[in-house]
C-alpha positions in Angstrom: -6.7 11.6 69.8 -3.7 11.2 72.1 -0.7 13.5 72.3 2.1 12.5 69.6 5.4 11.5 71.1 8.8 12.5 69.8 9.1 9.0 68.8 6.0 9.2 66.8 7.4 12.1 64.6 10.8 10.5 64.1 9.0 7.6 62.5 6.8 10.1 60.2 10.0 11.9 59.4 11.4 8.4 58.5 8.5 7.6 56.3 8.6 11.1 54.4 12.2 10.2 53.4 11.4 6.7 52.2 8.6 8.4 50.0 11.1 11.1 48.8 13.9 8.7 47.6 11.2 6.4 45.9 9.8 9.5 43.9 13.3 10.6 42.9 13.9 7.0 41.6 10.6 7.1 39.6 11.7 10.4 38.0 15.0 8.8 37.0 13.3 5.8 35.6 11.0 8.2 33.4 14.2 10.2 32.2 15.9 7.2 31.0 12.7 6.1 29.1 12.1 7.9 25.9 8.7 9.9 26.1 6.1 10.1 23.5 3.3 12.6 23.2 -0.2 11.5 23.5 -3.4 13.0 21.9 -4.1 15.3 24.7 -0.4 16.8 24.9 0.7 14.6 27.7 3.8 12.4 27.9 4.0 9.1 28.3 7.1 6.3 28.2 7.5 5.0 24.6 7.1 1.1 24.4 10.1 -0.8 22.9 9.4 -2.0 19.8 8.3 -5.8 19.2 10.6 -7.6 17.0 8.9 -8.8 13.8 9.7 -12.5 12.6 9.3 -11.5 8.9 11.6 -8.6 8.9 13.9 -10.7 11.0 14.0 -13.2 8.0 14.3 -10.6 5.4 17.3 -9.0 7.0 19.0 -12.2 7.4 18.2 -13.4 4.1 19.2 -10.0 2.4 16.5 -9.4 0.2 12.8 -8.8 0.1 10.4 -11.4 -1.6 7.6 -9.4 -3.1 4.5 -10.8 -5.0 3.6 -9.0 -8.1 1.1 -9.5 -11.2 2.6 -12.1 -13.9 2.2 -9.3 -16.6 -0.1 -6.1 -16.3 1.2 -3.0 -18.4 1.5 -0.1 -15.8 1.5 -2.1 -12.9 4.0 -5.0 -13.1 5.8 -6.5 -16.0 9.3 -6.9 -17.6 10.5 -4.8 -20.2 12.8 -5.8 -23.4 15.7 -6.2 -21.2 13.9 -8.6 -18.6 13.8 -5.7 -15.7 10.6 -5.4 -13.9 8.5 -2.2 -14.3 5.6 -0.6 -13.0 3.5 1.0 -10.1 3.3 -2.0 -7.9 6.8 -3.1 -8.6 8.1 0.5 -7.6 6.5 0.2 -4.2 8.4 -3.2 -3.6 11.5 -1.2 -4.2 10.6 1.4 -2.1 9.8 -1.2 0.8 13.3 -2.7 0.0 15.1 0.6 0.3 13.6 1.5 3.6 14.8 -1.9 5.0 18.2 -2.1 3.1 18.8 1.5 1.8 19.1 -0.7 -1.7 15.7 -0.6 -3.9 17.2 -3.5 -5.9 17.5 -5.8 -2.6 14.2 -7.3 -3.8 13.1 -10.6 -5.5 10.0 -10.2 -7.7 7.8 -13.3 -7.5 4.9 -13.6 -10.5 1.7 -14.7 -9.1 -1.7 -15.4 -10.7 -4.9 -14.1 -9.0 -5.6 -17.7 -7.8 -2.4 -18.5 -6.2 -1.3 -15.1 -4.9 -2.9 -15.9 -1.2 -1.5 -19.3 -1.0 1.9 -18.0 -1.9 1.7 -15.3 1.0 0.3 -17.7 3.4 3.1 -20.5 2.9 5.7 -18.0 3.3 6.9 -18.0 -0.4 6.7 -14.1 -0.4 7.1 -11.5 2.5 4.5 -9.1 0.9 1.9 -9.1 -1.8 1.9 -5.8 -3.9 -0.3 -7.1 -6.8 -3.6 -5.0 -7.5 -5.4 -6.6 -4.9 -8.9 -5.3 -3.6 -9.3 -5.0 0.1 -12.6 -6.5 1.0 -14.2 -7.3 4.1 -14.2 -11.2 3.2 -10.6 -11.1 2.8 -10.2 -9.0 5.6 -11.9 -11.1 8.0 -10.4 -14.3 6.6 -8.1 -14.8 9.7 -5.1 -15.1 7.2 -4.6 -11.4 5.4 -3.6 -8.2 6.6 -4.2 -5.2 4.5 -1.4 -2.5 5.2 -3.3 0.3 3.2 -4.6 1.3 -0.3 -1.8 2.6 -2.7 -4.6 2.9 -5.6 -8.1 3.5 -5.8 -10.0 1.7 -8.5 -12.9 0.4 -10.0 -14.4 -2.3 -12.4 -15.7 -1.4 -15.9 -16.0 -2.8 -19.4 -13.9 -2.6 -22.7 -15.5 -2.8 -25.7 -15.2 -2.7 -29.6 -16.3 0.7 -30.7 -18.1 -1.2 -33.8 -20.6 -2.4 -31.3 -21.7 1.4 -30.6 -22.6 0.9 -27.3 -22.9 3.9 -24.7 -23.3 1.8 -21.8 -22.8 -1.6 -20.1 -26.5 -1.8 -19.6 -26.8 -2.4 -23.5 -24.7 -5.7 -23.0 -27.9 -7.8 -23.0 -27.1 -11.4 -24.1 -23.3 -10.5 -24.5 -20.4 -12.7 -23.5 -18.2 -11.3 -21.0 -14.4 -12.0 -20.3 -13.8 -12.1 -16.9 -10.7 -13.5 -14.8 -10.8 -16.3 -12.2 -9.9 -15.8 -9.1 -10.9 -12.2 -8.9 -13.7 -10.0 -7.6 -14.3 -9.2 -11.5 -16.5 -12.4 -11.9 -18.7 -11.4 -8.9 -19.0 -7.9 -9.4 -20.0 -8.6 -13.1 -22.9 -11.1 -11.6 -23.9 -8.5 -9.4 -24.4 -5.7 -12.1 -26.1 -7.7 -14.5 -28.4 -9.5 -12.3 -29.8 -6.7 -10.3 -30.5 -5.1 -13.7 -32.2 -8.5 -15.0 -29.8 -8.5 -17.9 -28.8 -11.8 -19.7 -25.4 -12.1 -20.2 -22.9 -15.1 -20.3 -19.5 -15.2 -18.2 -16.5 -16.5 -20.1 -14.0 -17.2 -17.1 -10.3 -17.4 -18.0 -7.6 -18.4 -15.6 -5.4 -15.1 -15.9 -5.9 -11.5 -16.9 -3.8 -12.4 -19.9 -5.8 -15.1 -20.9 -9.1 -13.0 -20.6 -7.4 -10.1 -22.5 -6.3 -12.5 -25.4 -9.8 -14.1 -25.4 -11.2 -10.8 -26.2 -8.7 -10.0 -28.8 -9.7 -13.2 -30.4 -13.4 -11.8 -30.0 -14.2 -14.8 -28.1 -16.1 -12.3 -25.9 -18.0 -9.1 -26.6 -16.9 -7.2 -23.9 -13.8 -7.5 -21.3 -14.8 -6.6 -17.7 -11.8 -5.8 -15.2 -10.5 -3.0 -13.2 -10.7 0.2 -15.1 -6.6 0.6 -14.8 -6.1 -2.9 -16.0 -8.4 -2.4 -19.0 -6.5 0.9 -19.9 -3.6 -1.5 -19.8 -5.3 -4.1 -21.9 -6.1 -1.7 -24.7 -2.5 -0.8 -25.3 -1.8 -4.4 -26.4 -4.3 -4.8 -28.6 -3.5 -4.7 -32.6 -5.5 -1.3 -32.8 -6.2 0.1 -29.7 -8.2 2.8 -31.1 -11.0 0.5 -32.2 -11.7 -0.3 -28.7 -13.3 1.9 -25.8 -13.5 1.5 -22.1 -17.2 2.4 -21.2 -17.7 5.2 -18.6 -19.9 2.6 -16.3 -17.6 2.0 -13.1 -19.7 -1.1 -11.1 -17.5 -1.5 -8.1 -15.2 0.1 -6.0 -11.6 -1.4 -5.8 -9.3 -0.2 -3.1 -5.9 -1.8 -4.0 -2.9 -2.2 -1.6 -0.3 -4.3 -0.2 -1.2 -7.5 1.8 0.6 -9.6 4.4 0.3 -12.3 6.7 -2.0 -12.0 9.7 -0.1 -12.3 13.0 3.0 -10.3 12.5 1.6 -7.1 13.1 5.1 -5.3 13.3 6.0 -6.2 9.7 2.5 -4.9 8.5 3.3 -1.8 10.3 6.4 -1.8 8.3 4.9 -1.8 4.9 1.9 0.7 6.1 4.2 3.1 7.2 6.6 2.8 3.9 3.5 3.5 2.2 2.5 6.4 4.0 5.9 7.9 4.0 6.0 7.6 0.0 2.5 9.3 0.1 3.6 12.1 2.6 6.7 12.9 0.6 4.6 14.0 -2.5 2.6 16.1 0.1 5.6 17.7 1.6 7.3 18.2 -1.9 10.0 15.8 -1.3 11.2 14.4 -4.4 13.8 11.8 -5.4 16.0 14.8 -6.6 16.0 16.8 -3.5 15.5 14.2 -0.7 19.0 14.6 0.5 19.0 18.3 0.7 15.5 18.5 2.4 16.6 15.8 5.1 19.9 18.1 5.9 18.2 21.5 5.8 14.3 21.3 6.4 12.8 23.6 8.8 9.4 22.2 8.9 8.9 19.8 12.0 6.8 17.4 9.9 9.5 17.3 7.1 12.2 16.6 9.7 10.4 14.1 11.5 9.6 12.0 8.0 13.1 12.2 6.7 15.0 11.1 10.1 16.1 14.4 11.3 14.0 14.5 14.4 12.6 11.5 16.3 13.4 7.9 16.3 10.3 6.5 14.0 12.6 4.2 11.8 13.9 2.3 14.9 10.4 2.1 16.3 9.7 -0.2 13.3 13.1 -1.8 13.3 14.5 0.2 10.7 17.0 3.1 10.7 16.4 6.6 11.2 16.6 7.3 7.3 14.2 4.7 6.3 11.7 7.0 4.7 14.4 9.0 3.0 15.8 6.0 1.7 12.6 5.0 0.4 12.2 8.3 -1.4 15.6 8.3 -2.8 15.1 4.9 -4.4 11.9 5.2 -6.1 10.5 8.7 -5.5 7.3 10.2 -4.0 3.7 8.8 -4.9 3.5 11.2 -7.6 6.6 10.6 -9.4 5.9 6.7 -9.2 2.0 7.6 -10.5 3.4 9.4 -13.3 6.0 7.3 -14.9 4.5 4.2 -14.6 0.4 4.9 -15.1 0.0 8.8 -15.8 1.4 11.3 -18.5 4.9 9.8 -18.9 3.3 6.2 -19.3 1.5 4.5 -22.6 -1.7 4.6 -20.1 -1.8 8.2 -19.7 -4.3 7.9 -16.8 -5.5 10.9 -14.9 -4.9 11.0 -11.0 -8.8 11.3 -10.5 -9.4 9.4 -6.9 -5.5 8.8 -6.8 -4.7 12.5 -6.5 -3.6 13.7 -3.1 -6.4 14.8 -0.6 -5.6 18.6 -0.8 -4.7 18.9 -4.4 -7.3 20.8 -6.8 -9.4 18.5 -7.6 -8.7 16.5 -4.6 -8.7 12.7 -4.3 -8.5 10.2 -1.9 -4.7 9.7 -1.5 -3.9 10.9 2.2 -0.7 10.2 4.4 -1.3 9.3 7.8 0.9 11.6 9.8 4.5 10.6 11.2 4.6 12.2 15.0 
């Protein structure tokens, strides 16, 4: 190897200087870019949020269009003053509050089981929050995106006490009312066929029609989600003369649905649902949310309520999106109790819909905001 001349060392010094300048520039660019923490604890630049065309249209319109049931006590129905009430209705209002800071900035669109997906596909609604089961067929259709589960249900049977039945397996030869366009007819067929039990399905166009047919004794049993049967029972002339059998023949994870292709909008719906669930876990209520937002010391509560981080802006919302949602409608437990639980005519137990860390625990589990 030859001897290095002074000119060589000058060139090397110049190269080192260029590398130093480039490194400083990289550090400056990193400092200008918000960093996020990876699962391993390392930091990486946060990507700019992708604009959601659905969210942009909602903001321009000034309201959310939310698809709901035509009339299901506890979930979505109009009261004596014509006001929309119910479990799903409150989640629609919570989503409107997350977007606009106003839970009333929403229009409710009543839909049947048969036309609900068409209304979503053609843009008549922005989100479907109508006791809809998350199934593989629907999830892989290429048109629908499920944002999460807000109620875990299962299909059962409502019968008259006078039949003196202990199990649905005793419904041999029975007429069973089911709703068209739902999973109920398919689940009933699976149940009876797997047990070689003869029955006759009486298929009605809507849940209300199926309930009325059962009330007229056009069928011997009414099969639907257990929550829907509990609601139907309250509307009958003498509810005490009817009983929901203990058999649960399916899993029905119910939750909000969006159009496939706008992942950022699906994320808005998903994280609003998670925020409402997390609020209950962290003890944040409609009454104390303002105080907790200002004075909470727990990092997870501060992130949720916008005191730390920029999680709302990543969704195209304000920093206080989650706090606004909870202030508008309350946390998951508050929504459940007033619509389905002890404060409602249905008086349903939390069961599977208890928080994961409750005693006894359920399946409701909010994903972490961090």
